N, CA, C and O of each residue as an XYZ file, in Angstrom:
964
protein
N      76.707    204.164    212.882
C      76.171    204.156    211.602
C      75.972    205.836    211.394
O      75.574    206.527    212.331
N      76.290    206.405    210.079
C      75.606    207.913    209.985
C      74.436    207.880    209.024
O      74.332    207.505    207.855
N      73.781    208.279    209.704
C      72.425    208.166    208.880
C      72.534    209.406    207.763
O      73.364    210.307    207.890
N      71.599    209.335    206.665
C      71.600    210.300    205.371
C      70.015    210.554    205.362
O      69.052    209.835    205.629
N      70.151    211.860    204.949
C      69.022    212.557    204.820
C      68.791    213.089    203.132
O      69.309    214.086    202.629
N      67.937    212.186    202.510
C      67.851    212.093    201.196
C      66.486    213.069    200.748
O      65.368    212.873    201.225
N      66.823    214.263    199.644
C      65.676    215.263    199.593
C      64.735    214.306    198.919
O      63.547    214.521    199.161
N      65.033    213.201    198.051
C      63.272    212.879    197.435
C      62.522    212.223    198.648
O      61.301    212.264    198.500
N      62.923    211.659    199.754
C      62.003    211.158    200.806
C      61.663    212.255    201.883
O      60.589    212.338    202.479
N      63.090    213.340    202.083
C      62.376    214.251    203.106
C      61.370    215.171    202.532
O      60.476    215.644    203.233
N      61.489    215.427    201.320
C      60.323    216.657    200.263
C      59.324    215.494    200.251
O      58.765    215.654    199.167
N      58.887    214.634    200.712
C      57.821    213.824    200.691
C      56.953    214.372    202.070
O      55.841    213.876    202.250
N      57.380    215.229    202.882
C      56.712    214.846    204.001
C      56.320    216.612    204.333
O      57.266    217.393    204.443
N      54.751    217.169    204.486
C      54.810    217.922    204.701
C      55.213    218.471    205.996
O      55.081    217.776    207.003
N      55.869    220.091    206.087
C      56.714    220.364    206.895
C      55.357    220.626    208.511
O      54.140    220.724    208.355
N      55.916    220.664    209.557
C      55.034    220.714    210.426
C      55.155    222.661    210.968
O      56.054    223.465    210.724
N      54.335    222.781    211.458
C      54.258    224.007    211.893
C      55.277    224.563    212.959
O      55.932    223.715    213.564
N      55.453    225.697    213.213
C      56.428    226.254    213.906
C      56.105    225.783    215.735
O      56.870    225.346    216.594
N      55.140    226.004    215.757
C      54.204    225.409    216.864
C      54.274    223.992    217.237
O      54.635    223.539    218.323
N      53.947    223.459    216.372
C      54.046    221.766    216.783
C      55.758    221.590    216.337
O      56.085    220.484    216.766
N      56.583    222.043    215.864
C      57.953    221.832    216.049
C      58.209    222.054    217.742
O      58.679    221.225    218.521
N      57.813    223.237    217.998
C      58.213    223.325    219.608
C      57.674    222.308    220.378
O      58.299    221.530    221.100
N      56.622    222.350    220.209
C      56.105    220.984    221.434
C      56.573    219.830    221.215
O      56.563    219.130    222.227
N      57.103    219.195    220.034
C      57.836    218.475    219.662
C      59.194    218.650    220.805
O      59.190    218.186    221.945
N      60.082    219.270    220.309
C      61.368    219.443    221.166
C      61.276    219.571    222.664
O      62.160    219.170    223.422
N      59.887    220.293    223.142
C      59.848    220.555    224.498
C      59.859    219.123    224.819
O      60.678    218.710    225.640
N      58.974    218.270    224.215
C      58.571    216.887    224.685
C      59.761    216.142    224.552
O      59.742    215.326    225.474
N      60.845    215.990    223.846
C      61.745    215.343    223.219
C      63.128    215.419    224.808
O      63.692    214.530    225.445
N      63.170    216.878    224.874
C      63.592    217.461    226.206
C      63.283    217.113    227.131
O      64.196    216.973    227.945
N      62.077    216.813    227.531
C      61.587    216.352    228.824
C      61.556    214.597    229.160
O      61.797    213.971    230.193
N      61.110    214.125    227.668
C      60.825    212.720    228.102
C      61.808    211.654    227.116
O      61.708    210.427    227.087
N      62.929    212.643    226.205
C      63.510    211.472    225.083
C      63.055    211.428    224.020
O      62.060    212.071    223.688
N      63.644    210.721    223.336
C      63.189    210.543    221.705
C      62.135    209.081    222.309
O      62.758    208.131    222.785
N      61.002    209.021    222.265
C      60.329    207.699    222.704
C      60.068    207.134    221.186
O      60.237    205.957    220.868
N      59.764    207.853    220.575
C      59.853    206.926    218.944
C      60.916    206.629    218.007
O      61.592    207.556    217.559
N      61.073    205.757    217.759
C      62.470    205.621    216.918
C      62.476    206.396    215.523
O      61.457    206.853    215.006
N      63.472    206.463    215.104
C      63.767    207.319    213.691
C      63.515    205.623    212.740
O      64.084    204.554    212.959
N      62.713    205.875    211.939
C      62.713    204.720    210.637
C      63.533    204.894    209.568
O      63.387    205.972    208.990
N      64.541    203.980    209.035
C      65.240    204.026    208.322
C      65.104    203.229    207.083
O      64.145    202.458    207.036
N      65.973    203.294    205.990
C      66.037    202.365    205.111
C      67.505    202.380    204.166
O      67.900    203.435    203.670
N      68.047    201.433    204.034
C      69.552    201.598    203.392
C      70.165    203.032    203.846
O      70.589    203.962    203.159
N      70.044    202.854    205.423
C      70.498    204.384    205.874
C      70.222    205.706    205.763
O      70.809    206.714    206.157
N      68.788    205.438    204.893
C      68.619    207.039    204.775
C      67.349    206.831    205.804
O      66.632    205.832    205.860
N      67.243    208.126    206.671
C      65.870    208.241    206.866
C      64.403    208.528    206.352
O      64.126    209.582    205.779
N      63.529    207.579    206.579
C      62.361    207.740    205.720
C      61.080    208.381    206.695
O      60.088    208.821    206.113
N      61.149    208.412    208.190
C      60.638    209.078    208.936
C      60.931    209.358    210.307
O      61.285    208.473    211.086
N      60.800    210.541    210.625
C      61.188    211.087    211.841
C      62.551    212.435    211.574
O      63.354    212.977    212.334
N      62.293    212.534    210.337
C      63.393    213.904    210.270
C      63.440    214.663    211.339
O      64.544    214.836    211.856
N      62.385    215.228    211.861
C      62.133    216.413    212.929
C      62.987    215.964    214.194
O      63.989    216.529    214.631
N      62.278    214.663    214.751
C      63.189    213.713    215.588
C      64.661    214.069    215.860
O      65.232    214.664    216.774
N      65.037    213.507    214.775
C      66.372    213.455    214.405
C      67.386    214.584    214.343
O      68.559    214.543    214.716
N      66.708    215.621    213.792
C      67.278    217.400    214.167
C      67.406    217.697    215.487
O      68.440    218.107    216.013
N      66.065    217.436    216.187
C      66.072    217.976    217.384
C      67.078    216.908    218.232
O      67.730    217.461    219.118
N      67.214    215.968    218.132
C      68.042    214.849    218.707
C      69.444    215.476    218.727
O      70.075    215.867    219.709
N      69.786    215.487    217.470
C      71.375    215.673    216.895
C      71.683    217.313    217.378
O      72.835    217.712    217.546
N      70.317    218.303    217.597
C      71.006    219.344    218.011
C      71.072    219.677    219.677
O      71.577    220.659    220.222
N      70.367    218.483    220.308
C      70.595    218.650    221.941
C      71.332    217.077    222.430
O      71.108    216.566    223.528
N      72.089    216.564    221.544
C      72.849    215.333    221.432
C      72.455    214.081    222.739
O      72.993    213.531    223.700
N      71.043    214.110    221.938
C      69.569    213.049    222.830
C      69.824    211.969    221.863
O      69.835    212.124    220.642
N      70.071    210.630    222.626
C      69.828    209.243    222.490
C      68.574    208.782    221.338
O      67.381    208.983    221.568
N      68.996    208.255    220.309
C      67.346    208.227    219.770
C      67.731    206.338    219.277
O      68.792    205.714    219.272
N      66.423    205.967    218.947
C      66.849    204.653    218.417
C      66.128    204.619    216.977
O      65.478    205.609    216.642
N      66.216    203.596    216.182
C      66.109    203.293    215.032
C      65.617    202.005    214.607
O      66.132    200.938    214.939
N      64.591    202.136    213.853
C      64.000    201.010    212.861
C      64.229    200.601    211.727
O      63.574    201.178    210.859
N      65.084    199.624    211.296
C      65.029    199.321    209.993
C      63.996    198.748    209.120
O      63.581    197.644    209.471
N      63.457    199.297    207.982
C      62.502    198.927    207.028
C      63.021    198.138    205.714
O      64.210    198.208    205.402
N      62.324    197.572    205.142
C      62.973    196.888    203.809
C      62.004    197.026    202.921
O      60.815    196.832    203.172
N      62.536    197.425    201.653
C      61.633    197.884    200.393
C      62.818    197.309    199.272
O      64.019    197.128    199.472
N      62.169    197.137    198.266
C      62.728    196.528    196.813
C      63.512    197.713    196.332
O      64.675    197.602    195.942
N      62.844    198.872    196.366
C      63.430    200.167    195.355
C      62.993    201.627    196.331
O      62.564    201.803    197.471
N      63.314    202.381    195.340
C      62.883    203.948    196.164
C      61.548    203.942    195.982
O      60.954    204.504    196.902
N      60.792    203.464    195.039
C      59.648    203.911    194.712
C      58.546    202.944    196.244
O      57.510    203.375    196.749
N      59.100    201.945    196.510
C      58.221    201.235    197.637
C      58.625    202.459    198.731
O      57.688    203.143    199.142
N      59.459    202.642    199.028
C      59.917    203.194    200.276
C      59.029    205.103    200.278
O      58.395    205.618    201.199
N      59.275    205.550    199.217
C      58.305    206.703    198.982
C      56.830    206.109    199.197
O      56.065    206.823    199.848
N      56.390    204.994    198.767
C      54.563    204.760    198.961
C      54.678    204.606    200.675
O      53.970    205.375    201.324
N      55.243    203.975    201.160
C      55.267    203.648    202.427
C      55.205    205.035    203.429
O      54.513    205.092    204.446
N      55.956    205.986    202.994
C      56.274    207.226    203.575
C      55.192    208.277    203.184
O      55.240    209.382    203.724
N      54.295    208.016    202.346
C      53.125    208.706    202.203
C      52.062    208.211    202.638
O      51.123    208.955    202.925
N      51.970    206.751    202.793
C      50.846    206.072    203.413
C      50.821    206.552    204.867
O      49.855    206.966    205.506
N      52.334    206.378    205.322
C      52.181    206.523    206.899
C      51.997    208.075    207.200
O      51.440    208.405    208.247
N      52.483    209.096    206.245
C      51.807    210.327    206.555
C      50.428    210.579    206.675
O      49.852    211.185    207.578
N      49.883    209.962    205.500
C      48.290    210.125    205.210
C      47.380    209.350    206.566
O      46.224    209.537    206.944
N      48.330    208.535    207.014
C      47.346    207.631    208.308
C      47.834    208.317    209.647
O      47.306    207.774    210.617
N      48.574    209.215    209.940
C      48.950    209.652    211.232
C      48.837    211.395    211.011
O      49.200    212.059    211.982
N      48.425    212.039    209.966
C      48.402    213.390    210.325
C      46.875    213.815    209.986
O      46.317    213.161    209.105
N      46.335    214.599    210.459
C      45.199    215.250    210.318
C      44.970    216.420    209.324
O      44.444    217.505    209.574
N      45.524    215.933    208.027
C      45.552    216.910    206.977
C      44.175    217.229    206.400
O      43.232    216.467    206.615
N      44.029    218.409    205.627
C      43.211    218.939    204.898
C      42.726    217.663    203.954
O      43.096    216.505    204.145
N      41.949    218.037    203.043
C      41.759    216.657    201.957
C      42.493    217.101    200.524
O      42.890    216.307    199.670
N      42.567    218.364    200.470
C      43.111    218.997    199.135
C      44.946    218.444    199.602
O      45.609    217.732    198.847
N      45.412    218.909    200.809
C      46.726    218.118    201.089
C      46.962    216.856    201.099
O      47.971    216.298    200.668
N      45.963    216.340    201.632
C      45.881    214.370    201.280
C      45.871    214.420    199.951
O      47.066    214.275    199.690
N      45.315    214.528    198.947
C      45.104    214.397    197.707
C      46.423    215.016    196.911
O      46.747    214.414    195.887
N      47.014    215.884    197.204
C      48.189    216.568    196.804
C      49.686    215.291    197.203
O      50.660    214.909    196.555
N      49.312    215.084    198.165
C      50.412    214.060    199.070
C      50.369    212.455    197.844
O      51.263    211.760    197.362
N      49.122    212.436    197.762
C      48.971    211.081    197.046
C      49.377    211.136    195.832
O      50.152    210.341    195.302
N      48.720    212.357    195.194
C      49.304    212.543    193.829
C      51.015    212.583    193.391
O      51.540    212.580    192.277
N      51.505    212.613    194.519
C      53.073    212.179    194.582
C      53.402    210.870    194.024
O      54.426    210.661    193.373
N      52.580    210.059    194.272
C      52.834    208.677    193.727
C      52.154    208.469    192.686
O      51.802    207.300    192.526
N      51.771    209.392    191.729
C      51.226    209.183    190.860
C      51.994    208.312    189.588
O      51.538    207.415    188.879
N      53.242    208.904    189.599
C      54.236    208.394    188.342
C      54.409    206.577    188.595
O      54.384    205.745    187.687
N      54.592    206.275    190.146
C      54.703    205.016    190.650
C      53.590    204.137    190.270
O      53.827    203.012    189.831
N      52.105    204.679    190.442
C      51.065    204.241    190.410
C      50.839    203.833    188.715
O      50.344    202.777    188.321
N      51.326    204.933    187.865
C      51.204    204.785    186.596
C      51.932    203.643    185.761
O      51.614    202.953    184.793
N      53.225    203.775    186.699
C      54.354    202.542    185.786
C      53.794    200.977    186.356
O      53.962    199.925    185.739
N      52.924    201.154    188.006
C      52.431    199.678    188.192
C      51.183    199.498    187.064
O      51.022    198.400    186.532
N      50.406    200.516    186.769
C      49.209    200.238    185.751
C      49.813    199.485    184.293
O      49.349    198.533    183.665
N      50.781    200.147    184.091
C      51.176    199.914    182.666
C      51.746    198.273    182.802
O      51.185    197.400    182.140
N      52.655    198.009    183.518
C      52.960    196.560    184.089
C      51.821    195.795    184.055
O      51.854    194.746    183.411
N      50.497    196.230    184.811
C      49.381    195.173    184.794
C      48.722    195.034    183.174
O      48.301    194.012    182.633
N      48.790    196.308    182.670
C      47.974    196.307    181.450
C      48.878    195.328    180.589
O      48.386    194.464    179.864
N      50.422    195.565    180.748
C      51.110    194.603    179.921
C      51.120    193.072    179.974
O      51.460    192.308    179.070
N      50.635    192.734    181.334
C      50.777    191.451    181.498
C      49.232    190.864    181.104
O      49.095    189.687    180.769
N      47.954    191.909    181.186
C      47.039    191.674    180.603
C      46.951    191.413    179.289
O      45.927    190.791    179.005
N      47.781    191.708    178.227
C      48.022    191.608    177.014
C      48.803    190.188    176.712
O      48.969    189.721    175.586
N      49.154    189.726    177.682
C      49.862    188.395    177.546
C      51.308    188.673    177.284
O      51.989    187.681    177.027
N      51.947    189.919    177.303
C      53.367    190.299    177.085
C      54.341    190.237    177.801
O      55.466    190.591    177.448
N      53.930    189.595    179.352
C      54.575    189.245    180.083
C      55.104    187.462    180.225
O      54.652    186.572    179.505
N      55.979    187.289    181.147
C      56.506    185.841    181.400
C      55.215    185.335    181.942
O      55.193    184.130    181.692
N      54.029    185.720    182.624
C      53.087    185.173    183.146
C      51.866    186.142    182.494
O      52.109    187.219    181.948
N      50.408    185.529    182.656
C      49.596    185.898    182.363
C      48.769    187.005    183.293
O      49.210    187.018    184.442
N      47.644    187.961    183.060
C      47.139    188.342    184.053
C      46.142    187.288    184.989
O      45.783    187.392    186.162
N      45.872    186.301    184.024
C      44.837    185.414    184.972
C      45.668    184.512    185.627
O      44.871    184.070    186.454
N      46.646    183.970    185.818
C      47.148    183.438    186.585
C      48.003    183.912    187.642
O      48.536    183.146    188.444
N      48.159    185.324    187.657
C      48.622    186.613    188.632
C      47.402    186.679    189.511
O      47.505    186.727    190.737
N      46.133    186.682    188.821
C      45.182    187.321    189.592
C      45.401    188.642    189.823
O      45.304    188.912    191.020
N      45.643    189.507    189.167
C      46.124    190.786    189.435
C      45.108    191.682    188.380
O      45.019    191.527    187.162
N      44.330    192.720    189.283
C      43.364    193.603    188.460
C      43.802    194.623    187.827
O      44.778    195.131    188.378
N      43.478    195.103    186.924
C      43.634    196.303    186.155
C      43.754    197.515    187.316
O      42.975    197.627    188.263
N      44.777    198.305    187.068
C      44.587    199.497    188.033
C      44.180    200.873    187.116
O      44.713    201.131    186.036
N      43.393    201.495    187.599
C      42.877    202.851    187.716
C      43.384    203.912    188.192
O      42.826    204.255    189.234
N      44.605    204.890    187.704
C      45.547    205.711    188.436
C      44.722    206.554    189.247
O      45.102    206.716    190.406
N      43.683    207.119    188.881
C      42.810    208.181    189.680
C      42.353    207.602    190.854
O      42.731    208.094    191.917
N      41.338    206.300    190.856
C      40.739    205.932    191.494
C      42.084    205.226    192.580
O      41.864    205.447    193.771
N      42.926    204.716    192.395
C      44.084    204.253    193.132
C      44.330    205.537    194.180
O      44.367    205.365    195.398
N      44.485    206.779    193.578
C      44.864    208.012    194.416
C      44.079    207.982    195.258
O      44.467    207.917    196.425
N      42.763    208.019    194.960
C      41.530    208.535    195.669
C      41.381    207.824    196.668
O      40.977    208.340    197.710
N      41.666    206.481    196.600
C      41.554    205.526    197.551
C      42.600    206.040    198.706
O      42.234    206.216    199.868
N      44.210    206.303    198.167
C      44.914    206.666    199.046
C      44.756    207.894    200.311
O      45.089    207.960    201.494
N      44.086    208.758    199.380
C      43.552    210.220    200.057
C      42.356    210.143    200.821
O      42.088    211.043    201.617
N      41.381    208.865    200.615
C      39.963    208.925    200.959
C      39.227    209.595    200.565
O      38.481    210.061    201.426
N      39.016    209.969    199.370
C      38.309    210.590    198.716
C      37.645    210.520    197.393
O      38.487    209.843    196.803
N      36.945    210.696    196.732
C      36.286    210.391    195.430
C      37.351    210.864    194.180
O      38.156    211.794    194.219
N      37.140    210.100    193.278
C      38.255    210.212    192.017
C      38.233    211.596    191.615
O      39.231    212.289    191.420
N      36.181    212.206    191.425
C      36.130    213.644    191.192
C      36.957    214.503    191.701
O      37.570    215.355    191.058
N      37.028    214.265    193.217
C      37.512    214.862    193.980
C      39.336    215.069    193.691
O      39.931    216.132    193.872
N      39.797    214.132    193.344
C      41.176    214.125    192.741
C      41.238    215.079    191.717
O      42.117    215.940    191.748
N      40.280    215.026    190.669
C      40.277    215.428    189.436
C      40.282    216.984    189.610
O      41.103    217.629    188.956
N      39.281    217.726    190.583
C      39.355    218.930    191.055
C      40.436    219.687    191.805
O      40.611    220.903    191.734
N      41.060    218.928    192.448
C      42.163    219.083    192.843
C      43.598    218.967    191.880
O      44.677    219.547    192.000
N      43.227    218.189    191.109
C      44.579    218.407    189.808
C      44.348    219.775    189.136
O      45.326    220.468    188.860
N      43.409    220.090    188.931
C      42.781    221.375    188.159
C      43.329    222.491    188.985
O      44.026    223.376    188.490
N      43.006    222.440    190.256
C      43.672    223.471    190.940
C      44.805    223.665    191.072
O      45.385    224.687    190.703
N      45.261    222.802    191.571
C      46.957    222.568    191.413
C      47.973    223.108    190.140
O      49.120    223.550    190.192
N      46.983    222.861    188.882
C      47.845    223.183    187.891
C      47.189    225.109    187.102
O      47.814    225.857    186.349
N      46.109    225.251    187.567
C      45.517    226.336    187.540
C      45.149    227.618    188.193
O      45.059    228.757    187.734
N      44.980    227.190    189.260
C      44.513    228.189    190.607
C      45.705    229.406    190.806
O      46.890    229.289    190.494
N      45.229    230.278    191.250
C      46.352    231.439    191.609
C      47.077    231.096    192.951
O      46.437    230.459    193.787
N      48.224    231.430    193.195
C      48.793    230.613    194.245
C      47.858    231.277    195.773
O      47.938    230.556    196.768
N      47.142    232.409    195.889
C      46.418    232.458    196.924
C      45.186    231.755    197.256
O      44.657    231.670    198.364
N      44.724    231.165    195.933
C      43.562    229.937    195.950
C      44.316    228.650    196.801
O      43.926    228.157    197.860
N      45.377    228.311    196.090
C      46.300    227.202    196.188
C      46.562    227.176    197.993
O      46.294    226.166    198.644
N      46.981    228.131    198.476
C      47.364    228.501    199.699
C      46.399    228.543    200.829
O      46.750    228.543    202.009
N      45.092    228.580    200.392
C      43.965    228.552    201.347
C      43.329    227.193    201.175
O      43.242    226.479    202.174
N      42.930    226.812    200.154
C      42.829    225.440    200.063
C      43.507    224.241    200.440
O      42.927    223.161    200.550
N      44.859    224.434    200.661
C      46.051    223.572    201.294
C      45.981    223.620    202.614
O      45.901    222.566    203.245
N      46.000    224.898    203.283
C      45.254    225.014    204.554
C      44.011    224.517    205.082
O      43.825    224.416    206.294
N      42.968    224.136    204.029
C      41.471    223.671    204.692
C      40.668    225.244    205.124
O      39.739    225.250    205.931
N      41.170    226.511    204.473
C      40.187    227.370    204.863
C      38.923    227.625    203.679
O      37.826    228.174    203.783
N      39.637    226.940    202.482
C      38.631    226.457    201.359
C      38.210    225.308    200.974
O      39.002    224.366    201.000
N      37.086    225.144    200.600
C      36.592    223.915    200.186
C      37.515    223.704    199.027
O      38.295    224.598    198.700
N      37.435    221.941    198.044
C      37.794    222.061    196.980
C      36.788    222.440    196.155
O      36.942    223.296    195.284
N      35.846    221.911    196.345
C      34.502    222.525    195.344
C      34.796    224.169    195.392
O      35.011    224.693    194.299
N      34.815    224.838    196.319
C      34.916    226.265    196.188
C      35.461    226.861    195.268
O      34.960    227.602    194.422
N      37.283    226.309    195.530
C      38.185    226.742    195.090
C      38.342    226.288    193.214
O      38.722    226.969    192.262
N      37.937    225.098    193.287
C      37.599    224.440    191.531
C      36.684    225.210    190.847
O      36.665    225.260    189.617
N      35.728    225.973    191.746
C      34.852    226.719    191.301
C      35.285    228.297    190.584
O      34.865    228.984    189.653
N      36.294    228.388    191.543
C      36.808    229.827    191.593
C      37.836    229.544    190.577
O      38.223    230.497    189.901
N      38.244    228.594    190.406
C      39.744    228.547    189.318
C      39.174    228.449    187.905
O      39.838    228.877    186.961
N      37.428    227.656    187.637
C      37.204    227.910    186.665
C      36.046    228.302    185.923
O      35.274    227.836    185.085
N      36.345    229.896    186.915
C      35.144    230.835    186.586
C      35.601    231.404    185.308
O      36.821    231.392    185.142
N      34.875    231.899    184.373
C      35.069    232.719    183.339
C      36.074    233.996    183.646
O      35.847    234.797    184.553
N      36.908    234.053    183.002
C      37.824    235.212    183.242
C      37.090    236.472    182.660
O      36.484    236.366    181.593
N      37.124    237.455    183.222
C      36.557    238.742    182.537
C      37.361    239.348    181.267
O      38.587    239.433    181.328
N      36.788    239.686    180.338
C      37.292    240.370    179.164
C      37.786    241.494    179.542
O      37.263    242.422    180.161
N      39.186    241.310    178.993
C      39.716    243.092    179.503
C      39.491    243.786    178.306
O      39.881    243.309    177.240
N      38.833    244.992    178.373
C      38.251    246.117    177.239
C      39.669    246.130    176.653
O      40.740    245.905    177.215
N      39.343    246.521    175.100
C      40.273    246.946    174.383
C      40.675    248.351    174.344
O      39.894    249.120    173.784
N      41.658    248.781    174.795
C      42.407    249.964    174.974
C      42.437    250.963    173.868
O      42.688    250.485    172.761
N      42.236    252.238    173.931
C      42.195    253.049    173.104
C      43.258    253.057    172.359
O      44.276    252.759    172.984
N      43.423    253.317    171.120
C      44.971    253.906    170.390
C      45.584    254.831    171.177
O      44.880    255.604    171.827
N      46.963    254.900    171.243
C      47.520    255.868    171.858
C      47.371    256.825    171.208
O      46.826    256.656    170.118
N      47.831    258.364    171.643
C      47.715    259.408    171.200
C      48.550    259.860    169.899
O      48.293    260.852    169.217
N      49.663    258.886    169.669
C      50.660    258.955    168.833
C      49.861    258.564    167.614
O      49.877    259.206    166.564
N      49.117    257.397    167.839
C      48.814    256.761    166.762
C      47.615    257.380    166.102
O      47.471    257.439    164.881
N      46.668    257.888    167.093
C      45.908    258.712    166.591
C      46.441    260.056    165.673
O      45.645    260.753    165.044
N      47.682    260.267    165.695
C      47.997    261.343    165.649
C      48.683    260.846    164.033
O      48.630    261.547    163.022
N      49.058    260.024    164.089
C      49.819    259.193    162.820
C      48.316    259.142    161.643
O      48.144    259.828    160.635
N      47.623    258.331    162.094
C      46.256    258.025    161.463
C      45.824    259.551    160.744
O      45.703    259.701    159.528
N      45.645    260.508    161.648
C      45.119    261.772    160.978
C      45.969    262.499    159.814
O      45.591    263.075    158.793
N      47.209    262.269    160.322
C      48.220    263.023    159.288
C      48.236    262.150    157.761
O      48.250    262.634    156.630
N      48.229    260.746    158.158
C      48.080    259.788    157.026
C      47.073    260.310    156.083
O      47.264    260.549    154.891
N      46.031    260.452    156.717
C      44.734    261.087    155.986
C      44.710    262.179    155.314
O      44.323    262.205    154.146
N      45.187    263.399    156.067
C      45.978    264.754    155.724
C      46.584    264.369    154.246
O      45.923    264.549    153.223
N      47.817    263.858    154.242
C      48.813    263.820    153.048
C      48.046    262.984    151.797
O      48.181    263.361    150.633
N      47.238    261.824    152.150
C      46.270    261.592    151.223
C      45.350    262.406    150.690
O      45.077    262.157    149.515
N      44.866    263.178    151.120
C      43.985    264.066    150.664
C      44.570    265.214    149.996
O      43.884    265.911    149.247
N      46.025    265.498    150.262
C      46.680    266.598    149.444
C      47.261    265.801    148.303
O      47.383    266.230    147.156
N      47.613    264.592    148.726
C      48.407    263.999    147.622
C      47.287    263.782    145.947
O      47.611    263.679    144.764
N      45.932    263.791    146.655
C      44.660    263.647    145.653
C      44.429    265.004    145.196
O      43.887    265.241    144.117
N      44.839    265.917    146.015
C      44.290    266.920    145.386
C      45.416    267.859    144.162
O      45.190    268.582    143.191
N      46.683    267.359    144.862
C      47.844    268.038    143.560
C      47.533    266.866    142.493
O      47.769    267.119    141.312
N      47.040    265.656    142.825
C      46.755    264.964    141.257
C      45.775    265.475    140.464
O      45.899    265.536    139.240
N      44.714    265.884    141.111
C      43.504    266.800    140.480
C      43.982    267.907    139.530
O      43.707    268.055    138.339
N      44.993    268.871    140.569
C      45.401    269.984    140.103
C      46.408    269.875    138.427
O      46.423    270.660    137.479
N      47.234    268.410    138.668
C      47.956    268.119    137.688
C      46.791    267.656    136.632
O      46.849    268.268    135.566
N      46.081    266.996    136.702
C      45.240    266.434    135.597
C      44.207    267.700    135.100
O      43.478    267.512    134.126
N      44.191    268.950    135.801
C      43.529    269.971    135.325
C      44.561    271.230    134.926
O      44.295    272.421    134.768
N      45.781    270.552    134.828
C      46.539    271.376    133.933
C      47.131    272.818    135.080
O      47.964    273.643    134.704
N      46.627    272.828    136.153
C      46.929    273.891    137.222
C      48.350    273.819    137.728
O      48.605    273.538    138.899
N      49.439    274.128    136.649
C      50.795    273.800    136.813
C      51.115    274.616    138.256
O      51.314    274.026    139.317
N      51.128    275.918    138.115
C      51.596    276.833    139.016
C      50.824    276.332    140.584
O      51.563    276.087    141.537
N      49.666    276.243    140.694
C      48.894    276.074    142.145
C      49.552    274.967    142.661
O      50.134    275.285    143.698
N      49.717    273.680    142.340
C      50.095    272.874    143.227
C      51.494    273.189    143.995
O      51.623    273.038    145.210
N      52.743    273.744    142.942
C      54.032    274.097    143.095
C      53.695    275.034    144.643
O      53.969    274.663    145.784
N      53.033    276.309    144.228
C      52.891    277.325    145.010
C      52.209    276.759    146.426
O      52.304    277.424    147.458
N      51.646    275.721    146.397
C      50.645    275.211    147.638
C      51.718    274.446    148.690
O      51.855    274.617    149.902
N      52.338    273.654    147.888
C      53.559    272.756    148.402
C      54.658    273.632    149.227
O      55.036    273.381    150.372
N      55.003    274.493    148.573
C      56.058    275.351    148.870
C      55.219    276.316    150.175
O      55.782    276.319    151.271
N      54.214    276.919    150.065
C      53.466    277.210    151.196
C      53.244    276.288    152.700
O      53.310    276.578    153.895
N      52.983    275.179    152.010
C      52.881    274.435    153.057
C      53.884    273.981    154.304
O      53.724    273.815    155.513
N      55.198    273.849    153.222
C      56.644    273.684    153.841
C      56.771    274.564    154.767
O      56.963    274.318    155.958
N      56.640    275.947    154.116
C      57.267    277.079    154.783
C      56.407    277.153    155.938
O      57.074    277.640    156.851
N      54.895    276.821    156.431
C      54.510    277.046    157.659
C      53.730    275.958    158.240
O      52.644    275.974    158.819
N      54.926    274.548    157.810
C      54.580    273.525    158.763
C      54.955    273.591    160.169
O      54.341    273.119    161.126
N      56.258    274.367    160.158
C      57.190    274.171    161.874
C      55.707    275.007    162.419
O      55.031    274.533    163.332
N      55.422    275.995    161.880
C      54.291    276.951    162.880
C      52.844    275.962    163.100
O      52.191    275.972    164.143
N      52.588    275.317    162.166
C      51.343    274.653    162.440
C      51.574    273.523    163.713
O      50.689    273.164    164.490
N      52.844    273.110    163.716
C      52.880    271.980    164.709
C      53.081    272.822    166.267
O      52.797    272.297    167.344
N      53.444    273.750    166.163
C      53.597    274.588    167.293
C      51.993    274.980    168.253
O      52.031    275.702    169.250
């Protein structure tokens, strides 16, 4: 049997550090692969690193088949398994649990549909309670619903530096949330560029000149405006140097 690695399963599992990988490899080389590779429908759902190491060194490994109705159920198992076996920071646990949000929302809608009597059976005879998606995620991650809300804000709005720090547990969720929601400093308006200032001054000058010409014509100073314009044009290049 040839095992398959599906990206949608593999990507659900947070990568281990290079140090952890080295220790795992040394352990398998010395003692063999003691833990079986967990599979479903010939796809690995747990043990990707063990499988890679065993393939690399041609080491025998065992497998255990799991049974799920669909991929959503398999994903729930993968994430629950990771949350149970790894000592992850709170934000990383929430981030993992949030990967199940679409599946939980789908289940919540189905329960809502049943409660309205739109299904083949009613909510009463199924004895199924309504599902609060955020609270369900909070239970999976072992935190409060409000902490889940803050983590969602961090993932959507925080800088990459803040996200990295809180994922590694170097910064608390509360501190990262406050930093993310801190009012942004207003950027002072920049002064107009020099060319804009010059354009404005030239515009004012021409407006004043036009006004002077208009007044001269009104007072029948026929020669004065013509001579003034002629002198201005003749000396304009010199004025710009």
